[in-house]
C-alpha positions in Angstrom: -90.7 46.4 -195.2 -90.8 45.7 -191.5 -89.4 42.8 -189.5 -86.8 40.5 -191.0 -85.0 41.3 -194.2 -85.8 38.7 -196.8 -84.0 37.2 -199.8 -85.3 39.1 -202.8 -83.3 38.3 -206.0 -84.0 40.8 -208.8 -84.3 38.0 -211.3 -87.5 36.9 -209.6 -89.0 40.1 -211.0 -87.8 40.0 -214.6 -90.9 38.7 -216.1 -93.1 41.3 -214.5 -92.0 44.5 -216.2 -89.8 46.7 -218.3 -89.9 50.4 -219.3 -88.3 52.8 -221.6 -89.0 56.2 -222.9 -91.5 56.7 -220.1 -93.6 53.8 -221.5 -94.3 50.8 -219.3 -94.9 47.4 -220.7 -95.4 44.0 -219.0 -92.9 41.5 -220.2 -93.1 37.8 -219.5 -90.2 35.4 -219.9 -90.2 31.7 -219.5 -89.6 30.0 -216.2 -86.5 28.3 -217.5 -84.9 31.1 -219.5 -85.0 33.6 -216.6 -82.5 31.4 -214.7 -80.3 29.9 -217.5 -79.3 32.9 -219.5 -77.2 34.6 -216.8 -73.5 34.0 -216.7 -71.7 33.8 -213.3 -70.4 37.4 -213.8 -74.0 38.7 -214.3 -75.2 36.7 -211.3 -72.6 38.4 -209.1 -73.7 41.8 -210.4 -77.4 41.0 -209.8 -76.9 39.9 -206.3 -74.2 42.3 -205.1 -76.6 44.9 -203.8 -79.0 42.7 -201.9 -76.2 40.4 -200.4 -75.0 43.5 -198.5 -78.5 44.0 -197.2 -78.9 40.4 -196.2 -75.6 40.2 -194.3 -75.9 43.5 -192.6 -79.5 42.7 -191.6 -81.0 39.8 -189.8 -81.3 37.3 -192.6 -78.0 35.7 -191.7 -78.0 36.9 -188.2 -77.5 34.6 -185.2 -77.6 35.8 -181.7 -74.6 33.8 -180.7 -72.9 33.5 -184.1 -69.3 32.4 -183.8 -66.2 33.9 -185.5 -66.3 31.4 -188.3 -69.8 32.3 -189.3 -68.9 36.0 -189.3 -65.9 35.3 -191.4 -68.1 33.4 -193.9 -70.5 36.3 -194.1 -67.6 38.6 -195.0 -66.5 36.3 -197.7 -70.0 36.1 -199.2 -70.3 39.9 -199.1 -67.0 40.1 -201.0 -68.2 37.5 -203.6 -65.6 35.0 -202.4 -68.0 32.1 -202.3 -65.3 29.4 -202.3 -63.8 30.7 -199.0 -67.2 31.1 -197.5 -68.0 27.5 -198.3 -64.7 26.3 -196.9 -65.2 28.2 -193.6 -68.8 27.1 -193.2 -68.0 23.4 -193.9 -65.3 23.5 -191.3 -67.5 25.2 -188.7 -70.4 22.8 -189.4 -68.2 19.9 -188.5 -68.5 21.2 -184.9 -72.1 22.2 -185.1 -73.8 20.3 -187.9 -77.4 21.3 -187.1 -76.8 25.0 -187.0 -79.7 26.4 -189.1 -78.2 29.8 -189.7 -74.9 28.3 -191.0 -76.7 25.7 -193.1 -78.7 28.5 -194.7 -75.5 30.4 -195.3 -73.9 27.4 -196.9 -76.9 26.6 -199.2 -77.0 30.2 -200.3 -73.3 30.3 -201.0 -73.5 27.2 -203.1 -76.5 28.8 -204.9 -74.5 31.9 -205.6 -71.7 29.8 -206.9 -74.3 28.1 -209.2 -73.6 24.7 -207.7 -77.3 23.8 -207.6 -76.8 20.2 -206.7 -74.9 20.9 -203.5 -77.2 23.8 -202.7 -80.2 21.5 -203.0 -78.6 18.8 -200.9 -78.2 21.4 -198.1 -81.4 23.4 -198.5 -84.0 20.6 -199.0 -83.7 19.0 -195.5 -84.1 22.4 -193.9 -87.8 22.8 -194.7 -88.5 19.5 -192.9 -87.0 20.8 -189.6 -89.2 21.8 -186.7 -87.4 25.1 -186.6 -87.7 25.9 -190.3 -88.2 29.6 -191.1 -89.3 31.7 -194.1 -85.7 32.1 -195.3 -85.2 28.4 -195.5 -88.1 28.1 -197.9 -86.8 31.1 -199.9 -83.4 29.5 -200.4 -85.0 26.2 -201.6 -87.3 28.2 -203.9 -84.2 29.8 -205.5 -82.6 26.5 -206.0 -85.7 24.9 -207.6 -85.9 27.9 -210.0 -82.2 27.4 -210.8 -82.7 23.8 -211.8 -86.1 24.5 -213.4 -88.0 22.3 -211.1 -91.2 24.3 -211.3 -93.5 21.5 -210.1 -91.4 20.9 -207.0 -91.1 24.7 -206.5 -94.9 25.1 -206.5 -95.4 22.2 -204.1 -92.8 23.7 -201.8 -94.4 27.2 -201.8 -97.8 25.6 -200.9 -96.1 23.9 -198.0 -94.4 27.2 -197.0 -97.6 29.2 -197.1 -99.4 26.6 -195.0 -96.6 26.9 -192.4 -96.4 30.7 -192.6 -99.8 32.0 -193.7 -99.0 35.6 -192.9 -95.7 35.9 -194.8 -96.0 38.4 -197.6 -92.7 37.4 -199.1 -93.9 33.8 -199.6 -97.1 34.9 -201.3 -95.1 37.2 -203.6 -92.6 34.6 -204.6 -95.3 31.9 -205.2 -97.2 34.4 -207.3 -94.1 35.1 -209.4 -93.6 31.4 -210.1 -97.3 31.1 -211.1 -97.1 34.4 -213.1 -94.7 32.9 -215.7 -97.7 30.9 -216.9 -100.9 32.5 -215.6 -101.2 36.0 -214.2 -104.7 35.3 -213.1 -103.4 32.7 -210.7 -100.6 34.9 -209.6 -102.7 38.0 -208.7 -104.7 36.0 -206.2 -101.5 35.3 -204.2 -100.2 38.9 -204.6 -103.5 40.1 -203.3 -103.4 37.7 -200.4 -99.9 38.9 -199.6 -101.1 42.5 -199.5 -104.0 41.6 -197.2 -102.0 39.6 -194.6 -98.7 41.5 -194.8 -99.5 45.0 -195.9 -96.0 46.5 -195.5 -94.2 44.1 -197.8 -93.6 46.1 -201.0 -93.1 43.5 -203.7 -96.7 42.3 -203.7 -97.8 45.9 -204.5 -95.2 46.1 -207.3 -96.3 42.9 -209.0 -100.0 43.6 -208.5 -99.7 47.2 -209.9 -98.0 46.0 -213.0 -100.5 43.2 -213.4 -103.4 45.5 -213.2 -101.7 48.0 -215.6 -101.4 45.2 -218.1 -105.1 44.4 -217.7 -106.2 48.0 -218.0 -107.6 48.0 -214.5 -106.6 51.6 -213.7 -108.0 52.0 -210.2 -105.9 49.3 -208.6 -102.8 50.0 -210.6 -102.9 53.6 -209.5 -103.6 52.7 -205.8 -101.1 49.9 -205.5 -98.5 51.7 -207.5 -98.6 54.8 -205.3 -98.4 52.6 -202.1 -95.4 50.9 -203.6 -93.4 54.0 -204.2 -94.0 55.1 -200.6 -93.0 51.7 -199.2 -89.9 51.4 -201.5 -89.0 55.0 -202.4 -85.5 54.8 -203.8 -84.9 51.8 -206.0 -84.9 51.1 -209.7 -88.3 49.6 -209.3 -89.5 52.9 -207.8 -88.6 54.7 -211.0 -90.4 52.0 -213.1 -93.6 52.4 -211.1 -93.4 56.2 -211.2 -93.3 56.0 -215.0 -96.3 53.6 -214.8 -98.3 56.0 -212.6 -97.7 58.9 -215.0 -98.8 56.8 -218.0 -101.8 55.3 -216.1 -103.2 58.8 -215.1 -103.0 59.8 -218.8 -104.9 56.7 -219.8 -107.3 57.2 -216.9 -108.4 60.6 -217.9 -108.3 60.0 -221.6 -111.7 58.2 -221.4 -114.8 60.5 -221.3 -116.1 58.2 -218.6 -113.7 57.1 -216.0 -115.9 54.1 -215.2 -115.6 52.7 -218.7 -113.9 49.3 -218.8 -113.3 49.3 -215.0 -114.2 46.2 -212.9 -115.9 47.9 -210.0 -117.2 45.4 -207.5 -116.8 47.1 -204.2 -117.8 50.4 -202.7 -114.3 51.6 -202.1 -113.4 51.4 -205.8 -116.6 53.1 -206.8 -116.0 55.9 -204.2 -112.5 56.4 -205.5 -113.4 56.8 -209.1 -116.5 58.9 -208.4 -114.5 61.4 -206.3 -111.6 61.7 -208.6 -113.9 62.1 -211.6 -115.5 65.1 -209.8 -112.2 67.0 -210.3 -111.3 65.8 -213.8 -111.8 69.3 -215.2 -108.5 70.2 -213.7 -106.7 68.1 -216.4 -108.6 69.6 -219.4 -105.4 71.1 -220.7 -103.4 67.9 -220.2 -101.7 65.8 -217.5 -98.9 67.5 -215.8 -97.6 67.3 -212.2 -99.3 70.6 -211.5 -102.7 69.5 -212.9 -102.5 66.2 -211.1 -101.7 68.1 -207.9 -104.9 70.1 -208.2 -107.0 66.9 -209.0 -105.5 65.1 -206.1 -106.0 68.0 -203.7 -109.6 68.1 -204.6 -109.9 64.4 -204.3 -108.5 64.3 -200.8 -110.8 67.1 -199.6 -113.8 65.3 -201.1 -112.7 61.9 -199.8 -112.5 63.0 -196.2 -115.7 64.9 -196.4 -117.7 61.9 -197.8 -115.8 58.6 -197.6 -113.0 58.9 -195.1 -114.9 57.4 -192.1 -116.3 54.5 -194.0 -113.0 53.7 -195.7 -110.0 54.6 -193.6 -106.9 54.4 -195.8 -103.4 55.2 -194.8 -102.3 56.4 -198.2 -104.9 59.1 -198.2 -104.1 60.0 -194.6 -100.5 60.6 -195.7 -101.6 62.7 -198.7 -103.8 64.8 -196.4 -100.8 65.3 -194.0 -98.6 66.5 -196.9 -101.3 69.0 -198.0 -101.5 70.4 -194.4 -97.8 70.8 -194.1 -97.5 72.5 -197.6 -95.4 69.8 -199.4 -98.0 68.1 -201.5 -96.9 69.8 -204.7 -93.4 68.6 -204.0 -94.7 65.1 -203.4 -96.5 65.1 -206.8 -93.4 66.5 -208.5 -91.4 63.7 -206.9 -93.7 61.1 -208.3 -94.7 62.5 -211.7 -92.1 65.3 -212.5 -89.2 63.4 -214.0 -91.4 60.9 -215.7 -93.3 63.7 -217.5 -90.4 66.0 -218.3 -87.0 65.7 -216.7 -85.9 69.3 -217.7 -89.1 70.9 -216.4 -88.8 68.8 -213.2 -85.3 70.1 -212.5 -86.4 73.6 -213.2 -89.2 73.2 -210.7 -86.9 71.9 -208.1 -84.5 74.9 -208.6 -87.3 77.4 -208.2 -88.9 75.6 -205.2 -85.8 74.5 -203.4 -87.0 75.0 -199.9 -90.3 73.2 -200.4 -88.7 70.3 -202.2 -86.0 69.9 -199.6 -88.6 70.0 -196.8 -90.5 67.2 -198.5 -87.4 65.0 -199.2 -86.1 65.4 -195.6 -89.5 64.6 -194.2 -89.9 61.6 -196.5 -86.5 60.2 -195.6 -87.1 60.4 -191.9 -90.6 59.0 -191.8 -91.8 55.4 -191.9 -94.7 54.7 -194.2 -96.4 51.9 -192.4 -99.8 50.5 -193.4 -102.1 49.3 -190.6 -104.0 46.1 -190.8 -107.7 46.1 -191.7 -107.5 48.5 -194.7 -107.8 46.0 -197.4 -110.6 46.7 -199.9 -109.7 44.8 -203.1 -112.0 41.8 -202.6 -112.8 40.8 -206.2 -109.4 39.2 -206.9 -109.2 36.9 -203.9 
């Protein structure tokens, strides 16, 4: 993700997916239950990791932040919301229109599960001339906390009108809609991908949605983009598992086109080219056989389709092939999901190659350019 760090509570994503034993399922839970069943202790655990990100980044940043605000941030990071609220209220007596401190205060009340006070602080912020994306996010959290879905939807519509290129707002709006109707949700996740292609969560939700609908082409493409945008999280492991299972389903059909909703030339080119190399998996899906399929796919793609459909994911795969780390990349995606023991053995016998790939991966930025959006049928 580029630019600002955004509020991204894990509980927003609960209804979208779960996996066990290398099987991926799409699990929906109700709008209300996802926010009522958590105790305060569980809430602190859920938020501990992303609070550090928020405070260390620019979500709470203020160019001329005073000592009191910095103190409040420290208290929030430590989970001491009471002291954070005390410090912020005192500081706001001297600067009662400070947007950053008001956002901090609303968020601290939210983490304390004092939704009434959080709402009282957060709601006026979205009517200010200097409202920002985070202000809408905080209010969205509160509405979800008090189960005000109607108001929440109304607020996200207003937010997207104000910030039509914010991937995070499209994602969160889609998640609210997805508790009832995935068909409505996918339109907003797709729009988020189109206008803000480097925000990872829209790919995460879209990949799981397409997986649940047996639309293999886009679950594979969006899933692989996601693991490159967000490479080391619990969600990454979930999508790796999904990709492994999806490739098995993909090649299980005698015709890869069967049951696929192909309404644009990009999708047709993708499935046609990958089908040309399906003989490589005749003995089963393994990281090695998928490496051979995908090497052949990349060679054919750039020979026939690359100029018509420039696509950064495929550029990246071609780069890994040229530098000799494509097998390691495929092991990283599919190895542990397929067989953990065999994956560890592969790493031990290919230490230099795997280390070269991991070091390269950790020191590169996977950034998608604008203008490479081809999934038009879901808009």
